[in-house]
C-alpha positions in Angstrom: 15.9 -2.6 -5.0 17.9 -2.0 -8.1 21.1 -0.1 -7.1 21.4 1.3 -10.4 18.3 3.2 -10.3 18.4 7.2 -9.9 18.0 8.5 -6.2 16.1 11.5 -5.3 17.9 12.0 -2.0 21.7 11.6 -1.5 23.0 8.4 0.2 25.7 8.9 3.0 29.5 9.7 2.0 30.6 6.2 3.4 28.1 4.1 1.8 28.7 6.1 -1.5 32.3 4.8 -1.2 31.3 1.1 -0.8 28.9 1.1 -4.1 31.5 3.0 -5.8 34.2 0.1 -5.3 31.6 -2.3 -6.1 30.8 -0.9 -9.5 34.3 -0.7 -10.2 34.7 -4.6 -9.2 31.6 -5.0 -11.4 32.9 -3.0 -14.1 35.9 -5.2 -14.5 33.8 -8.0 -14.6 31.6 -7.0 -17.4 35.0 -6.9 -19.4 35.6 -10.4 -18.9 32.0 -11.6 -19.5 32.2 -9.7 -22.8 35.4 -11.9 -23.6 33.0 -14.8 -22.3 30.2 -13.8 -25.0 32.9 -14.3 -27.6 33.9 -18.0 -26.4 30.1 -18.9 -26.3 30.1 -18.2 -29.9 33.2 -20.1 -30.5 31.1 -22.8 -28.6 28.2 -22.7 -30.8 30.6 -22.6 -34.2 33.2 -25.0 -33.1 36.4 -25.3 -31.1 39.1 -22.5 -31.1 42.2 -23.9 -28.6 43.6 -20.1 -28.8 40.3 -18.6 -27.4 40.0 -21.3 -24.9 43.3 -20.6 -23.6 42.9 -16.9 -23.5 39.7 -17.3 -21.8 41.3 -19.4 -19.1 44.2 -16.9 -18.4 41.5 -14.1 -18.0 39.4 -15.9 -15.6 42.8 -16.6 -13.3 43.8 -13.1 -13.7 40.2 -11.9 -12.5 40.5 -14.3 -9.6 44.2 -12.7 -8.7 43.3 -9.4 -8.9 39.3 -8.9 -7.7 39.8 -10.8 -4.5 36.2 -11.9 -5.0 36.3 -14.9 -2.2 37.6 -13.3 0.9 41.2 -15.0 1.9 40.6 -18.6 3.4 42.7 -18.0 6.5 41.5 -18.0 9.9 37.9 -17.7 9.6 34.3 -18.6 9.4 33.3 -21.0 6.4 30.2 -20.2 5.0 28.0 -21.4 2.0 25.2 -19.5 0.5 22.3 -21.4 -1.3 20.7 -19.4 -4.0 17.5 -21.0 -5.5 16.1 -20.4 -8.8 13.0 -20.8 -10.7 12.7 -22.2 -14.5 10.3 -21.9 -17.0 7.6 -24.6 -16.9 7.6 -24.7 -20.9 10.9 -23.9 -22.4 11.7 -23.1 -25.8 15.0 -24.4 -27.6 16.6 -21.0 -27.0 15.7 -21.3 -23.5 17.5 -24.6 -23.2 20.4 -23.3 -24.9 20.5 -20.4 -22.6 20.1 -22.7 -19.4 23.3 -24.6 -20.6 25.2 -21.4 -20.9 24.2 -20.4 -17.7 25.2 -24.1 -16.0 28.7 -23.2 -18.0 28.8 -19.4 -16.4 27.6 -20.5 -12.7 30.1 -23.6 -13.0 33.3 -21.3 -13.8 32.0 -18.9 -11.2 31.4 -16.1 -13.6 27.4 -15.8 -13.5 26.1 -14.5 -10.1 27.8 -12.5 -7.9 26.8 -12.3 -4.1 27.7 -9.9 -1.2 27.0 -10.6 2.2 26.4 -7.7 4.4 26.9 -8.0 7.8 24.4 -6.3 10.6 27.5 -4.7 12.2 29.5 -1.9 11.4 33.1 -1.8 9.8 35.0 0.6 11.9 36.9 1.3 8.6 34.5 1.9 5.8 31.6 3.1 8.6 29.1 0.8 6.8 27.8 -2.9 7.3 30.6 -5.5 6.8 31.0 -7.4 3.8 31.8 -10.3 2.0 31.8 -11.5 -1.6 31.7 -14.6 -3.7 30.2 -16.0 -7.1 28.2 -18.5 -7.0 29.9 -21.8 -8.5 28.6 -25.1 -9.7 25.8 -27.1 -8.9 24.9 -28.5 -5.5 25.8 -32.1 -5.0 22.1 -32.9 -4.1 19.9 -31.2 -7.0 16.5 -29.8 -5.9 13.5 -32.5 -6.0 11.3 -29.9 -7.8 11.5 -30.5 -11.7 11.7 -26.2 -12.4 14.1 -25.5 -9.5 17.6 -25.2 -9.7 20.0 -24.6 -7.0 23.6 -23.1 -7.1 25.8 -22.4 -3.9 28.8 -19.9 -3.1 31.3 -20.2 -0.7 32.6 -17.6 1.9 35.3 -17.5 4.5 34.1 -14.5 6.8 36.2 -13.4 10.1 34.9 -14.7 13.2 33.8 -11.3 14.3 31.7 -10.7 10.9 28.3 -10.9 12.9 25.3 -12.0 11.5 24.1 -11.2 7.8 21.5 -9.0 7.9 21.5 -8.4 3.9 22.4 -9.7 0.7 23.3 -8.1 -2.6 22.9 -10.3 -5.5 24.3 -9.2 -8.8 23.1 -11.1 -12.2 26.2 -10.8 -14.7 24.4 -13.4 -16.9 23.0 -13.0 -20.3 19.6 -13.4 -19.3 17.3 -12.3 -16.5 17.0 -14.7 -13.4 13.9 -15.5 -11.4 15.2 -15.8 -7.7 13.1 -17.7 -5.3 15.2 -17.9 -1.9 18.8 -17.6 -0.6 19.9 -19.6 2.6 23.2 -19.2 4.1 24.5 -21.8 6.2 27.8 -21.7 8.8 26.2 -19.2 11.6 25.8 -20.0 14.9 21.9 -18.9 14.6 21.3 -21.9 11.9 20.3 -21.3 8.5 19.3 -17.8 7.7 16.6 -17.7 5.2 16.6 -14.7 2.9 13.0 -15.1 1.1 12.3 -13.1 -1.9 10.0 -14.2 -5.2 11.7 -11.9 -7.9 13.0 -11.6 -11.1 16.7 -9.8 -11.4 17.5 -8.3 -15.0 20.4 -8.4 -16.7 22.2 -6.4 -19.2 25.6 -7.4 -20.8 27.2 -3.8 -19.9 25.0 -2.8 -17.0 24.3 -5.6 -14.8 21.5 -4.9 -12.1 21.9 -5.4 -8.3 19.2 -6.4 -5.7 19.6 -5.9 -2.4 17.8 -9.1 -0.3 17.3 -8.3 3.4 17.1 -11.2 5.9 13.7 -12.7 7.2 13.7 -10.3 10.2 11.1 -7.4 10.5 12.4 -4.5 11.8 10.6 -1.0 12.3 13.2 1.6 11.4 14.2 2.6 14.5 15.4 -0.7 15.2 17.3 -1.3 12.1 20.6 -3.1 12.5 23.4 -0.4 11.9 25.1 -2.3 9.3 22.0 -2.1 7.0 20.5 0.6 7.8 21.9 2.7 4.6 20.9 -0.4 2.7 17.4 -0.2 3.9 17.2 3.7 2.9 18.8 2.6 -0.4 16.6 -0.1 -1.3 13.7 2.3 -0.8 14.7 5.2 -2.7 15.7 2.9 -5.7 12.1 2.2 -6.6 10.5 5.5 -6.1 10.0 7.0 -9.6 9.9 10.9 -10.0 7.1 11.2 -12.4 9.2 11.6 -15.3 10.4 9.1 -18.1 9.2 6.0 -20.1 9.1 3.1 -17.6 10.8 0.1 -18.9 9.3 -3.4 -18.9 12.3 -4.7 -16.7 12.4 -2.0 -14.2 11.0 -2.1 -10.7 9.6 1.6 -10.2 6.7 2.5 -8.7 4.9 5.7 -9.1 1.1 7.5 -9.7 -0.6 8.6 -12.5 -4.0 9.7 -13.3 -6.6 7.5 -15.8 -5.4 9.0 -18.8 -4.7 6.0 -20.9 -8.3 4.7 -21.6 -8.8 6.1 -24.7 -7.0 6.2 -28.1 -7.6 9.6 -29.9 -4.8 8.8 -32.5 -7.0 5.6 -33.7 -10.3 7.5 -33.9 -12.0 10.5 -32.6 -15.0 8.2 -31.3 -12.3 6.3 -28.9 -11.2 9.5 -27.2 -12.0 9.5 -23.7 -11.9 12.3 -21.0 -9.3 12.2 -18.1 -10.4 10.5 -14.9 -9.0 11.7 -12.0 -8.4 15.2 -11.0 -10.8 18.0 -9.9 -13.7 17.7 -12.3 -13.5 13.5 -12.6 -12.0 12.7 -9.2 -10.5 9.1 -9.1 -7.8 7.1 -7.2 -4.4 7.2 -9.1 -3.1 4.1 -10.8 0.6 3.0 -11.5 2.6 5.1 -14.0 3.8 4.0 -17.3 5.3 7.2 -18.7 4.2 6.7 -22.3 4.0 10.0 -23.2 1.3 12.0 -24.8 -0.9 11.1 -28.0 -0.9 13.3 -31.1 -4.2 14.6 -30.9 -4.6 14.9 -27.0 -1.9 16.0 -25.0 -3.6 15.2 -21.9 -4.0 11.5 -23.2 -1.4 8.8 -22.8 -0.3 6.7 -25.7 -2.1 3.3 -25.4 -0.2 -0.1 -25.6 -2.7 -2.5 -27.1 -3.2 -6.4 -26.9 -1.0 -8.3 -27.3 1.8 -6.1 -26.3 2.3 -6.3 -22.5 1.9 -3.1 -20.7 4.3 -1.9 -17.9 3.9 -2.6 -14.3 6.7 -3.0 -11.9 8.7 -6.3 -12.8 7.7 -8.3 -9.6 4.2 -7.6 -10.0 4.1 -9.6 -13.3 2.2 -13.3 -13.7 4.1 -16.2 -12.8 3.8 -18.8 -15.3 1.2 -20.9 -14.1 -1.4 -17.9 -13.5 -0.3 -16.6 -17.1 -1.1 -19.9 -18.6 -4.5 -19.8 -16.5 -5.2 -16.7 -18.1 -4.3 -17.2 -21.6 -6.4 -20.2 -21.5 -9.4 -18.3 -20.5 -8.6 -15.7 -23.3 -8.2 -18.9 -25.8 -11.5 -19.9 -24.7 -13.6 -16.9 -25.1 -12.1 -16.2 -28.4 -13.5 -19.7 -29.8 -16.9 -19.2 -28.1 -17.1 -15.6 -29.4 -16.3 -16.8 -33.1 -20.2 -17.8 -33.7 -21.1 -14.0 -32.6 -18.8 -12.5 -34.3 -19.7 -13.6 -37.7 -23.5 -13.8 -37.0 -25.7 -10.7 -36.2 -29.2 -9.7 -37.1 -27.9 -8.0 -40.1 -26.4 -11.0 -41.9 -28.1 -12.7 -44.7 -29.9 -15.9 -43.5 -28.2 -18.4 -45.9 -24.9 -16.7 -45.2 -25.5 -17.4 -41.5 -26.4 -21.0 -42.1 -23.3 -21.8 -44.2 -20.7 -20.2 -41.7 -22.8 -21.5 -38.8 -22.2 -25.3 -39.9 -18.8 -24.4 -41.0 -17.8 -23.4 -37.6 -19.5 -26.2 -36.0 -17.6 -28.6 -38.0 -14.4 -26.9 -37.2 -14.7 -25.6 -33.6 -17.0 -28.4 -32.5 -13.6 -30.6 -30.9 -12.7 -27.4 -29.5 -15.6 -26.1 -27.8 -16.3 -29.7 -26.3 -12.9 -29.2 -24.6 -13.4 -25.6 -23.5 -16.6 -25.7 -22.8 -18.6 -23.5 -19.9 -19.9 -24.9 -16.9 -23.7 -24.4 -16.3 -24.1 -21.5 -14.3 -24.9 -22.3 -10.4 -28.1 -20.1 -10.5 -29.9 -22.7 -13.3 -27.9 -25.6 -12.4 -30.8 -26.4 -9.7 -33.9 -24.7 -10.9 -34.0 -23.6 -14.5 -36.5 -20.9 -13.9 -36.0 -19.7 -10.3 -34.6 -16.8 -12.0 -38.0 -15.5 -12.8 -39.6 -15.8 -9.6 -39.9 -12.4 -7.3 -38.3 -14.4 -4.3 -35.1 -15.2 -6.3 -34.7 -11.6 -7.7 -35.0 -10.3 -4.1 -32.6 -13.2 -2.3 -30.0 -12.2 -5.0 -30.1 -8.8 -3.3 -28.9 -10.3 0.0 -26.9 -13.3 -1.5 -25.9 -12.8 -5.2 -23.1 -11.1 -7.2 -24.0 -8.0 -5.5 -25.4 -8.0 -2.0 -23.6 -4.5 -1.1 -26.3 -2.0 -2.3 -29.7 -2.9 -0.5 -30.4 -0.3 2.1 -33.3 -0.1 4.9 -35.7 2.8 3.9 -35.4 5.0 7.0 -37.8 8.2 5.5 -41.0 8.2 3.6 -41.7 10.0 1.1 -38.5 8.9 -1.2 -36.9 12.3 -2.3 -33.9 12.6 -4.7 -30.8 14.8 -3.8 -30.3 15.8 -7.6 -30.8 19.5 -8.7 -34.8 19.9 -9.3 -34.1 22.6 -11.5 -32.3 20.2 -14.0 -33.9 16.4 -13.2 -37.3 17.5 -12.4 -39.1 17.2 -8.9 -37.3 15.5 -6.3 -40.2 13.2 -4.7 -40.5 9.8 -6.0 -43.5 8.7 -7.8 -43.8 5.6 -5.0 -46.9 6.6 -3.3 -48.1 5.6 0.3 -51.3 3.8 -1.0 -49.1 1.8 -3.7 -47.0 0.4 -0.9 -49.6 -0.3 1.8 -51.6 -2.5 -0.7 -48.3 -5.0 -0.1 -47.7 -4.3 3.7 -50.8 -7.0 4.8 -52.3 -4.3 6.8 -49.3 -2.3 8.2 -48.7 1.5 7.5 -45.6 2.5 6.1 -44.6 4.2 9.3 -45.1 1.0 11.1 -43.1 -1.1 8.7 -40.3 1.6 8.6 -40.5 1.5 12.5 -40.1 -2.2 12.3 -37.4 -2.2 9.8 -39.4 -4.0 7.2 -38.8 -1.9 4.1 -35.8 -2.0 2.1 -34.5 -0.2 -0.9 -32.3 -0.7 -3.9 -31.8 2.9 -5.4 -30.0 3.7 -8.1 -31.8 6.7 -9.1 -29.2 9.5 -8.2 -26.2 7.7 -9.3 -27.6 7.1 -12.9 -30.2 9.7 -14.0 -27.5 12.3 -14.8 -26.4 9.9 -17.2 -29.7 8.3 -18.9 -30.0 10.7 -21.6 -26.6 10.3 -22.6 -26.7 6.6 -22.3 -29.9 6.4 -24.0 -28.5 8.1 -27.0 -26.0 5.3 -27.6 -27.3 2.8 -30.3 -28.9 -0.6 -29.0 -29.0 1.0 -25.2 -32.3 2.0 -23.6 -32.0 2.3 -19.8 -33.9 3.9 -17.1 -32.7 5.3 -13.8 -34.0 2.9 -11.0 -35.6 2.0 -7.8 -37.0 -1.0 -6.0 -38.8 -1.1 -3.0 -38.5 -4.6 -0.8 -40.7 -5.6 2.0 -39.6 -8.1 4.3 -42.5 -10.8 5.5 -43.2 -12.0 8.7 -42.2 -15.2 7.1 -38.7 -13.9 6.9 -38.7 -13.8 3.5 -37.9 -10.4 1.1 -40.4 -9.6 -1.5 -40.0 -7.0 -4.2 -42.8 -5.0 -4.0 -42.4 -1.6 -6.5 -40.1 -0.9 -8.9 -39.9 2.9 -10.2 -38.1 3.6 -13.7 -37.3 7.2 -14.4 -36.1 8.9 -17.7 -34.7 12.7 -17.6 -37.5 15.0 -17.6 -38.6 16.5 -21.1 -41.0 19.4 -21.3 -44.1 17.3 -22.2 -43.1 15.2 -19.1 -41.6 16.7 -16.3 -42.2 13.8 -14.2 -40.9 11.1 -16.4 -41.5 8.4 -14.2 -43.4 4.9 -14.4 -44.4 2.8 -11.4 -44.8 -0.9 -11.5 -45.9 -3.8 -9.2 -46.3 -7.3 -9.9 -49.7 -7.9 -11.3 -52.3 -11.0 -11.7 -53.0 -10.9 -15.4 -50.6 -12.2 -17.9 -49.9 -8.7 -19.4 -48.7 -7.1 -16.0 -46.9 -10.5 -15.4 -44.4 -9.9 -18.6 -44.3 -5.9 -17.6 -43.1 -6.7 -14.2 -40.6 -9.1 -15.5 -39.3 -6.5 -17.8 -39.0 -3.8 -15.4 -37.2 -6.3 -13.2 -34.6 -7.0 -16.0 -34.2 -3.4 -16.4 -33.1 -3.3 -12.6 -31.0 -6.1 -13.1 -29.2 -4.3 -15.8 -28.8 -1.1 -13.3 -27.5 -3.6 -10.5 -25.1 -5.5 -13.1 -23.4 -2.1 -14.1 -23.2 -0.3 -10.9 -21.7 -4.0 -9.4 -19.2 -3.9 -12.3 -18.2 -0.3 -12.3 -18.5 0.9 -8.6 -18.5 -2.0 -5.9 -15.8 -4.2 -8.2 -14.0 -2.1 -10.2 -14.0 1.2 -7.9 -14.4 -0.2 -4.5 -11.3 -2.7 -4.5 -9.5 -2.9 -7.8 -8.9 0.8 -8.4 -8.6 1.8 -4.3 -6.4 -0.8 -3.4 -3.8 0.2 -6.0 -2.6 3.3 -4.6 -2.1 1.3 -0.9 0.0 -1.2 -3.0 1.7 1.6 -4.8 2.5 3.8 -1.4 3.4 0.6 0.7 6.3 -0.3 -1.9 7.5 3.2 -2.0 7.6 4.0 1.9 7.7 0.3 3.6 10.9 -1.3 3.7 10.6 -5.1 2.5 11.8 -5.5 6.5 9.3 -3.5 7.8 6.8 -5.7 9.7 3.6 -3.8 8.1 5.2 -4.2 4.5 5.4 -8.1 5.4 1.7 -8.4 6.6 0.5 -6.6 3.8 2.5 -8.4 1.1 0.6 -11.4 0.4 -2.6 -8.9 -0.3 -0.5 -7.3 -2.8 0.0 -10.4 -5.2 -0.7 -9.6 -9.1 -3.2 -6.5 -8.6 -1.4 -4.0 -10.1 -1.1 -6.5 -13.4 -4.7 -7.3 -13.5 -5.5 -3.4 -13.3 -3.1 -2.7 -16.0 -4.9 -5.5 -18.1 -8.3 -4.2 -17.4 -7.3 -0.9 -18.7 -6.0 -2.3 -21.7 -8.9 -4.5 -22.7 -12.0 -4.0 -20.2 -12.4 -0.4 -19.3 -10.6 1.3 -22.0 -12.6 3.0 -24.6 -14.2 0.6 -27.0 -13.5 -2.4 -24.4 -15.6 -5.0 -23.1 -17.3 -2.9 -20.4 -18.5 -0.3 -22.8 -19.3 -2.7 -25.3 -21.5 -4.8 -23.2 -23.0 -2.9 -20.2 -25.8 -0.1 -20.3 -23.5 2.6 -19.6 -21.3 2.1 -22.5 -18.7 5.0 -23.3 -20.2 6.7 -20.1 -18.7 4.0 -17.7 -15.8 5.4 -16.4 -17.2 8.9 -15.8 -20.1 6.9 -13.7 -17.4 5.3 -11.6 -15.9 8.7 -11.3 -19.0 10.3 -9.9 -19.7 7.3 -7.7 -15.9 7.9 -5.9 -16.8 11.5 -5.7 -19.9 11.3 -4.1 -19.9 8.3 -2.1 -16.5 6.5 -1.4 -14.9 7.0 2.2 -12.0 5.0 3.5 -13.9 4.7 7.0 -16.9 3.3 5.3 -15.3 0.4 3.5 -14.9 -1.4 6.9 -17.9 -3.9 6.9 -19.4 -3.1 10.0 -19.5 0.7 9.5 -20.7 0.0 5.7 -23.8 -2.2 7.3 -24.9 0.7 9.7 -24.7 3.1 6.9 -26.7 1.2 5.0 -29.1 0.6 8.1 -28.8 -3.2 7.4 -27.3 -3.5 10.8 -27.8 -1.3 14.3 -25.2 -1.0 17.2 -25.2 -3.4 19.6 -22.8 -3.8 22.6 -23.6 -7.1 23.1 -22.6 -8.5 19.8 -19.0 -9.3 19.1 -18.6 -6.7 16.7 -20.6 -4.1 18.2 -23.4 -4.4 15.8 -26.4 -6.8 15.1 -27.9 -7.4 11.6 -31.5 -6.2 11.1 -32.1 -9.3 8.8 -30.3 -12.1 10.3 -30.2 -14.3 7.0 -28.5 -11.9 5.3 -25.8 -14.6 4.0 -23.0 -11.9 2.7 -23.1 -9.9 6.1 -23.3 -12.4 8.2 -20.6 -14.7 6.8 -18.9 -11.3 6.1 -19.0 -10.5 10.0 -17.1 -13.9 11.0 -14.2 -13.3 8.4 -13.8 -9.4 9.4 -13.7 -10.6 13.0 -11.0 -13.0 12.2 -9.2 -10.5 10.0 -9.4 -7.7 12.9 -8.2 -10.5 15.8 -5.3 -11.3 13.4 -4.0 -8.0 12.7 -4.5 -6.7 16.2 -2.3 -9.4 17.2 0.2 -8.7 14.9 0.5 -4.8 15.2 0.5 -5.6 19.1 3.4 -7.7 18.7 5.6 -5.0 16.9 4.2 -1.8 18.4 4.6 -2.5 22.2 6.0 0.7 23.0 4.4 4.3 23.4 4.6 6.7 20.5 5.9 3.5 18.5 3.3 4.4 15.7 3.8 8.1 15.5 7.7 7.7 15.8 7.7 5.4 12.7 8.8 7.7 9.9 8.3 4.8 7.3 4.7 4.5 8.5 3.8 8.0 9.0 4.9 8.5 5.2 3.2 6.1 3.8 -0.4 6.8 5.5 0.4 10.4 4.2 1.0 9.6 0.7 -2.0 7.4 0.6 -3.9 10.4 1.4 -2.2 13.0 -0.5 -0.9 11.2 -3.6 -3.1 7.9 -3.8 -6.4 9.3 -3.2 -5.1 12.9 -3.7 -8.7 14.3 -5.0 -10.0 13.5 -1.5 -7.0 14.5 0.5 -8.8 17.2 2.2 -11.9 14.9 3.3 -12.2 15.3 7.3 -13.4 11.3 7.5 -9.8 10.0 6.6 -8.7 7.8 9.9 -5.8 9.5 12.0 -2.5 7.4 12.6 -1.6 7.8 16.0 -2.1 5.0 18.2 -1.9 1.1 17.6 -5.8 0.7 17.5 -5.5 3.5 14.4 -3.2 1.2 12.6 -5.1 -2.0 13.2 -8.2 -0.3 11.9 -6.7 0.8 8.5 -5.0 -2.5 7.9 -8.0 -4.6 8.9 -10.0 -2.3 6.3 -7.2 -2.9 3.7 -7.0 -6.7 4.0 -10.6 -6.8 3.9 -10.9 -5.1 0.8 -8.0 -7.0 -0.8 -9.5 -10.5 0.1 -13.1 -11.5 1.4 -14.7 -7.9 0.1 -13.2 -8.8 -3.7 -14.1 -12.5 -3.3 -17.8 -11.9 -2.3 -18.4 -9.5 -5.3 -15.9 -11.1 -7.8 -16.3 -14.7 -7.8 -20.3 -14.8 -8.3 -19.9 -13.2 -11.5 -20.3 -16.3 -13.7 -22.5 -18.3 -11.6 -24.8 -15.5 -11.6 -24.2 -13.5 -14.6 -23.5 -16.5 -16.9 -27.0 -17.0 -17.6 -27.8 -13.6 -19.1 -31.7 -13.3 -18.7 -31.1 -13.4 -14.9 -28.5 -10.8 -14.7 -28.6 -8.9 -18.1 -25.9 -6.3 -18.6 -27.7 -4.2 -20.5 -31.3 -3.6 -22.1 -31.9 -2.6 -25.7 -35.4 -1.7 -25.7 -37.7 0.2 -22.9 -40.8 -1.2 -21.7 -43.5 -0.6 -24.4 -46.6 1.9 -23.3 -50.2 1.1 -24.6 -49.7 3.7 -26.8 -46.3 2.6 -28.6 -46.4 1.1 -32.4 -44.6 -1.7 -30.7 -47.2 -2.7 -28.0 -49.5 -4.7 -30.1 -46.5 -6.9 -31.0 -45.6 -7.2 -27.3 -49.2 -8.5 -26.5 -48.8 -11.0 -29.6 -45.3 -12.2 -28.5 -44.2 -10.9 -24.8 -41.2 -13.5 -24.8 -39.8 -12.2 -28.0 -40.4 -8.9 -26.8 -38.3 -9.9 -23.6 -35.6 -11.5 -25.1 -34.9 -9.1 -27.6 -34.6 -6.1 -24.8 -31.5 -8.3 -23.5 -28.1 -8.4 -24.9 -27.1 -9.4 -28.3 -25.6 -12.9 -29.1 -22.1 -11.2 -29.5 -23.0 -9.0 -26.2 -23.8 -12.0 -24.2 -20.9 -14.2 -25.0 -18.5 -11.3 -24.6 -20.2 -11.0 -20.9 -19.9 -14.7 -20.5 -16.1 -15.0 -21.4 -15.2 -12.2 -19.2 -17.1 -13.4 -16.5 -16.0 -16.9 -16.9 -12.4 -15.7 -16.4 -13.2 -13.2 -13.9 -14.9 -16.1 -11.7 -11.8 -18.8 -12.0 -9.2 -19.7 -9.6 -5.9 -20.0 -11.0 -4.0 -23.5 -9.5 -1.3 -21.2 -8.3 -4.4 -19.2 -6.3 -2.8 -18.5 -2.6 -5.9 -18.3 0.0 -6.0 -16.6 3.4 -6.3 -19.8 5.3 -2.6 -20.6 4.0 -1.2 -17.6 5.2 0.6 -19.4 8.2 2.5 -21.6 5.1 2.9 -18.3 2.9 4.8 -16.7 5.2 6.6 -19.2 7.3 9.9 -18.2 5.7 9.2 -14.5 5.3 8.7 -13.8 9.3 11.7 -15.3 11.3 9.6 -14.7 14.4 8.0 -17.6 16.4 5.3 -15.2 18.1 4.1 -14.0 14.6 3.9 -17.7 13.4 1.4 -18.2 16.4 -0.5 -15.7 15.4 -0.6 -16.7 11.6 -1.5 -20.5 13.0 -4.4 -19.1 15.1 -5.7 -17.0 12.0 -5.6 -19.8 9.7 -7.6 -22.2 12.8 -10.1 -19.6 13.2 -10.8 -19.6 9.4 -11.4 -23.5 9.4 -13.7 -23.0 12.0 -15.8 -20.3 9.9 -16.0 -22.6 7.4 -17.7 -25.2 9.0 -19.9 -22.6 10.5 -20.6 -21.5 6.8 -21.5 -25.1 6.0 -23.6 -25.5 8.8 -25.4 -22.5 8.1 -26.2 -23.3 4.6 -28.0 -26.8 5.9 -30.0 -24.6 8.2 -33.6 -24.8 6.6 -34.7 -21.6 8.6 -32.4 -19.8 6.6 -34.5 -19.4 3.7 -31.8 -17.2 1.5 -29.0 -19.9 1.7 -31.2 -23.4 1.6 -34.4 -24.8 0.1 -35.4 -26.3 -3.0 -33.2 -25.5 -6.0 -31.3 -22.5 -3.9 -27.7 -22.6 -4.1 -26.0 -22.4 -0.9 -24.1 -19.3 -0.1 -20.5 -20.2 -0.6 -18.4 -17.1 -1.8 -16.8 -16.3 1.7 -15.8 -19.9 2.1 -12.0 -19.4 2.8 -11.0 -22.4 0.9 -11.6 -23.3 -2.9 -9.6 -25.6 -5.8 -8.9 -24.4 -8.8 -11.6 -23.2 -11.7 -15.0 -21.5 -11.2 -16.1 -22.8 -7.8 -18.1 -20.0 -6.4 -16.2 -19.9 -3.4 -12.7 -19.5 -1.8 -10.9 -16.4 -0.6 -7.4 -15.7 -2.2 -5.3 -12.9 -0.4 -5.3 -10.7 -2.9 -7.1 -9.1 -6.2 -5.6 -11.6 -8.4 -8.1 -11.6 -10.9 
C-alpha cells in the first residue's frame, strides 16, 4: 500500500493527476524537512539565532504556499487522532529521536494526513480530499505507557461526505508504527481506521500508506470515491518477480525453495532446488537475493543474526521478538555443554570443562531451566509401555498418521524392480496370535486393526539416510489391535531396509515377547518407529501441511484481496507472523546444516522427503478434518451425526475434540459468508476473490495446478468450505501438532528424532554386548547429547506461547474495530461463546474414566485443542495463526 511502489497496471488519468499534485507538495515538504535537519544539528550543538529565524520564516512560507489546511471558512470541523506505538525498550538514540519526533509534530511538519471522501469530486473525478498535518500532543495523553497520540484538525465542506480512506505520509526521519486512526466530527460518530503497520521514511523519499475505513465492501460495492485507491492499494504490493527486496518494503511475490543451501560456503551445504517438476512444493515469499557464485539456481542466503526479508507488516512485534530471543538464549546456555563435551574428547578435559561450565552457568540455567516434559511428569516409565506407545498414535504429538487397515495382505505401491517384492512380511499367523481367537478377516470387518505405515514414504530414502554418519533407520510398518476393552495395543512391527542381491526381502518382524531379550529388542523396534514418526511429523504434517501450505494462501490474500474485502478481514487474524516464522525456519531449521538436518533421521534429505510427500499425498480437499478422517478410515459416513461422520474409535482425542472445533469454525465461516454474499452470482462476480483462488492454484501451488481435486469456487458453499479448511489449518490443526512437541518429545527416549544403530542380529559382533548390557545398547542408539539438547531447545521454543499470542476465542475482541458491522460482531461473539462451550466439553471428557486415552493413572489429559492458554509451554491453546 505504499504509493511510491511501481505498478504493473496504469491508473486512470484522474487519479494520476491527483497523485502528481500530492507528490509535488511532498517534494516541497521534503525541501523544508532537509532544512529542519540543519536546525536539528544546531539544536544538538548549540543555539544559532539566524538559523532558527530562517526556520520560522520557511515554516510560515510553507503554510502560506501549500494550503495544507483547508480554509477555515464555512464548513465542518473535523479531528483525526492517530495512535502510534513506541518501543518498550528504548535506547538513548531512540529517546532522542522521540524528542525530535515530538518537535516536528509539535510544529506540524512530521506526519501528513489526507482524508479521502467516499464521494466523487466533480472536478477531479476522484474522491474529495482534505489535507492537514498532525500537530502537537493531545491534551489527554494515552493511558498506555508505550502509546502516543497526535491529532490533526481539518475544516471540510458540509458536502464532503463520509471519509472512506486516509492517506498518511511519514515525513519524519524515522519509521513509525501506526496502530489506528480515529476521525471525529461526522454525523456517523467516530470513524475507525484500524491498522497495525509500519510506515517507512526516507528524507528524500517519504512513503505514503492508504488506510481504509473499517468497513467491508465487495469490489462491486466499493464507494466511487475510493475505487481507484482500492486498485492502487493492491497493485502497490504485488511484485513482478524482479529485484532484491529491501527490509522496509511490503512486496508480496512467489519463489521456489532455492535458499536452503549455501554452496558458496561449502560443497557439503549445496542443496537441490525444491519446487518445480522434479521436486514439487508450495511456493514461498520471494526475497530476490540473486544467485550464488557456484550454483545459478540457488539464491544467496542471509545467515543469522542478519534479518531475512519478509514484507514489513509480517515482522514480529516487540513482545513476540523478546519471547523468541529469550528462547534462543535459553537454548544457547543449555547447549554449551553439548558443544564442548562429546564422546571423542579427553575424559579429564571433559571433567574440567564440565566443572567450569557448571560454575559459570549454574545460575543462568536455574533461571532458564526447562520444564519437566508432560510425558514423564506423572509417570516416569509410561513411555516404555505398549499402551502408551499406542495411545500417542491417537493423542500424542502426531495423531494424524494412524489408519484403519482395510486390506490384507499388506502390499507396497513401490516399484518391485527397484524395491523388491511388494508383499509385507507380516503374516496372517503372526497377526492372529494377538487377536484373541478372531481371524484377520473378522478383525478387518469389525474395524479392529489399524496401521502406522511409513514404508513407502521412507524406503526410497533409507539407503541414502543410512550412508550418513551416525544415522541408521528402517522403513517401518506398525500394526495395532483395538481390544474389546477399548484399548489400542501394538502387535507387530515390520522394519525394512532396501533390498540387496543377497537379501531381496530385507525385512525384519518384531513382536512383544515374554522373555527379557525379546523385551529389549521390542523396545528398540518401537524406538525406530518413534524416530520415523518424529521425522514424518516434523517434515510432512507440521512443516509441509501447515507452515509451507499456508504461505501461498497468505501471499495471494495480500496480492488479490483488498484490505477492505470481507474475506481479507476474515483471514487477516489467521495470517499473523506466519511468513516471518517460515523465513526463520528456512534460515536455521530446514536449511542445509540446520537443526532438522542435524538432529532428525533424514539429515540432508529432509526436504526431499517433504517434497516427495507433497507430490504423492497432499490434496487441498483432503486437508479438511472430516475428509482426512474418512480418507484414513478413522471415521465412516453417518448422516445422523452433526458433520456426517462417525469416529471408528470413539476415544480418539485429537479427532473427537477436533471435530468440535471444525464444526464451530464451519458454522462461523458459513454465517460470515452468508452475510456478505447474499446476492445470486455474488461469488462468481467477485473479481478479487476469483483472482485470489486462481492464483493460489496456478502460482502458489503451481506444481499441482492441473489436479482434478481442486474445489471449484462458484457458490458460497464452495467459498465456505475453502475458507474453513484454511482457517482450520492455520489454527487448530497447527495447534494440535505443534504445541505438544516439547511435552512429548522433550524426553528424548520417548520420541527420539533419530537412531544411530540398527537392531543387532544374533550373528552381529555387537550382539554379545547387547545381551550383557541391553540398556547401554538402547541408550547408545538414541541421539547424542548435543543432538538431544538441540532438539529439546527447538521443541521448547516451538511449544511456547508468546505473551502477545492472539487466540481464536478472542476473535470478537481482535476484530472489534476492524469490522464496523453489528451483524458480523454478533457472528464473532457467537463463535467465541461456542469455543468456550467446547472448552467445557473437553474438560469434562478429560475427567471421563471410560476414555482411557485421556484419563487414568499417570495419563496426561488431552488439552492440545483447548481453546485457551496462558503464555509459556502449556500443551494447550489454539492461536489464530501459525505464529511459532
